C-alpha atoms as a printed R data frame, in Angstrom:
   type eleno elety resid chain resno      x      y       z
1  ATOM     1    CA   MET     A     1  0.106  0.052  -0.059
2  ATOM     2    CA   PRO     A     2  2.577  2.299   0.730
3  ATOM     3    CA   GLY     A     3  4.177  2.098  -2.659
4  ATOM     4    CA   ALA     A     4  1.098  2.639  -4.385
5  ATOM     5    CA   ILE     A     5  0.160  5.958  -2.312
6  ATOM     6    CA   ALA     A     6  3.920  6.956  -3.386
7  ATOM     7    CA   TYR     A     7  2.962  6.040  -7.174
8  ATOM     8    CA   LEU     A     8  0.030  8.335  -7.168
9  ATOM     9    CA   LYS     A     9  1.843 11.091  -5.323
10 ATOM    10    CA   ASP     A    10  4.549 10.899  -8.120
11 ATOM    11    CA   ALA     A    11  1.571 10.592 -10.821
12 ATOM    12    CA   VAL     A    12 -0.270 13.643  -9.395
13 ATOM    13    CA   ARG     A    13  3.697 15.565  -9.362
14 ATOM    14    CA   THR     A    14  4.958 14.732 -12.901
15 ATOM    15    CA   TRP     A    15  2.344 13.553 -14.635
16 ATOM    16    CA   LYS     A    16  0.806 16.744 -16.968
17 ATOM    17    CA   ARG     A    17 -2.625 15.564 -16.149
18 ATOM    18    CA   VAL     A    18 -4.526 12.778 -13.566
19 ATOM    19    CA   LYS     A    19 -8.023 12.358 -14.924
20 ATOM    20    CA   SER     A    20 -9.000  9.950 -12.137
21 ATOM    21    CA   PRO     A    21 -6.445 10.148  -9.225
22 ATOM    22    CA   GLU     A    22 -8.697  7.144  -7.679
23 ATOM    23    CA   ALA     A    23 -8.290  5.114 -10.783
24 ATOM    24    CA   VAL     A    24 -4.758  5.557 -10.804
25 ATOM    25    CA   PHE     A    25 -4.502  4.486  -6.588
26 ATOM    26    CA   VAL     A    26 -6.360  1.400  -8.107
27 ATOM    27    CA   ALA     A    27 -4.287  0.237 -10.412
28 ATOM    28    CA   ALA     A    28 -1.236  0.836  -8.578
29 ATOM    29    CA   CYS     A    29 -2.286 -1.583  -5.815
30 ATOM    30    CA   LYS     A    30 -3.755 -4.144  -8.407
31 ATOM    31    CA   GLU     A    31 -0.454 -3.997 -10.323
32 ATOM    32    CA   GLY     A    32  1.991 -3.628  -7.694
33 ATOM    33    CA   ARG     A    33  3.175 -0.215  -9.086
34 ATOM    34    CA   LYS     A    34  5.763  1.752  -7.314
35 ATOM    35    CA   PRO     A    35  6.866  5.660  -8.324
36 ATOM    36    CA   GLU     A    36  9.901  5.340 -10.632
37 ATOM    37    CA   SER     A    37 12.269  6.997  -8.017
38 ATOM    38    CA   ALA     A    38 11.479  4.130  -5.794
39 ATOM    39    CA   GLN     A    39 12.944  1.562  -8.665
40 ATOM    40    CA   VAL     A    40 16.632  2.124  -7.843
41 ATOM    41    CA   LYS     A    41 18.913 -0.099 -10.637
42 ATOM    42    CA   SER     A    42 20.934 -2.070  -8.673
43 ATOM    43    CA   GLY     A    43 24.217 -0.993 -10.259
44 ATOM    44    CA   VAL     A    44 23.276  2.495  -8.950
45 ATOM    45    CA   LYS     A    45 22.481  0.600  -5.948
46 ATOM    46    CA   LYS     A    46 25.775 -0.934  -5.757
47 ATOM    47    CA   TRP     A    47 27.776  2.190  -6.627
48 ATOM    48    CA   PHE     A    48 25.796  4.030  -4.176
49 ATOM    49    CA   GLU     A    49 26.913  1.644  -1.125
50 ATOM    50    CA   TRP     A    50 30.513  1.505  -2.279
51 ATOM    51    CA   ALA     A    51 30.635  5.244  -2.489
52 ATOM    52    CA   ARG     A    52 29.090  5.840   0.725
53 ATOM    53    CA   LYS     A    53 31.371  2.992   2.480
54 ATOM    54    CA   ASN     A    54 34.046  4.950   0.878
55 ATOM    55    CA   ARG     A    55 32.650  8.041   2.651
56 ATOM    56    CA   ILE     A    56 32.659  9.760  -0.827
57 ATOM    57    CA   VAL     A    57 28.557 10.393  -0.462
58 ATOM    58    CA   ILE     A    58 26.664 10.182   2.635
59 ATOM    59    CA   ALA     A    59 22.901  9.918   0.810
60 ATOM    60    CA   MET     A    60 20.664 10.104  -2.131
61 ATOM    61    CA   SER     A    61 17.459 11.075  -3.237
62 ATOM    62    CA   SER     A    62 16.505 10.722  -6.541
63 ATOM    63    CA   GLU     A    63 18.944 11.669  -9.244
64 ATOM    64    CA   VAL     A    64 20.759 13.466  -6.651
65 ATOM    65    CA   VAL     A    65 23.746 12.265  -3.859
66 ATOM    66    CA   TYR     A    66 25.004 14.596  -0.969
67 ATOM    67    CA   THR     A    67 28.615 14.684  -0.539
68 ATOM    68    CA   PRO     A    68 29.871 14.533   3.428
69 ATOM    69    CA   ASP     A    69 30.220 18.300   3.734
70 ATOM    70    CA   GLY     A    70 26.284 19.026   2.141
71 ATOM    71    CA   GLU     A    71 26.965 19.321  -1.142
72 ATOM    72    CA   ALA     A    72 24.256 18.489  -3.477
73 ATOM    73    CA   VAL     A    73 25.786 16.920  -7.093
74 ATOM    74    CA   ALA     A    74 23.855 15.297 -10.046
75 ATOM    75    CA   LEU     A    75 23.868 11.185  -9.127
76 ATOM    76    CA   ALA     A    76 25.297 10.778 -13.384
77 ATOM    77    CA   GLU     A    77 28.267 13.172 -12.303
78 ATOM    78    CA   MET     A    78 29.396 11.460  -9.195
79 ATOM    79    CA   ILE     A    79 29.540  7.984 -10.748
80 ATOM    80    CA   ARG     A    80 31.479  9.334 -13.751
81 ATOM    81    CA   GLN     A    81 33.968 11.325 -11.012
82 ATOM    82    CA   TYR     A    82 34.046  7.765  -8.897
83 ATOM    83    CA   PRO     A    83 33.791  4.822 -10.757
84 ATOM    84    CA   ALA     A    84 33.526  2.396  -8.338
85 ATOM    85    CA   GLN     A    85 36.515  0.608  -7.924
86 ATOM    86    CA   ARG     A    86 36.133 -3.591  -8.539
């Protein structure tokens, strides 16, 4: 249920128009939909875990990561600057 609520909030915020919020919510419940921001790809998740362990970042929100000094940086830029060492 929390995923469906988050999906509805994301739809209302990002879609051009939501004719029936109720229908969006019901479909999200039936189909198990979650907002795109909640569907982090495993590669990004692994990179974030590596970067956090190495104190490169401390937090992530959507497509933004936060450095230990509080600076917000685009996720893609940080991945380019700090490719995970394997």
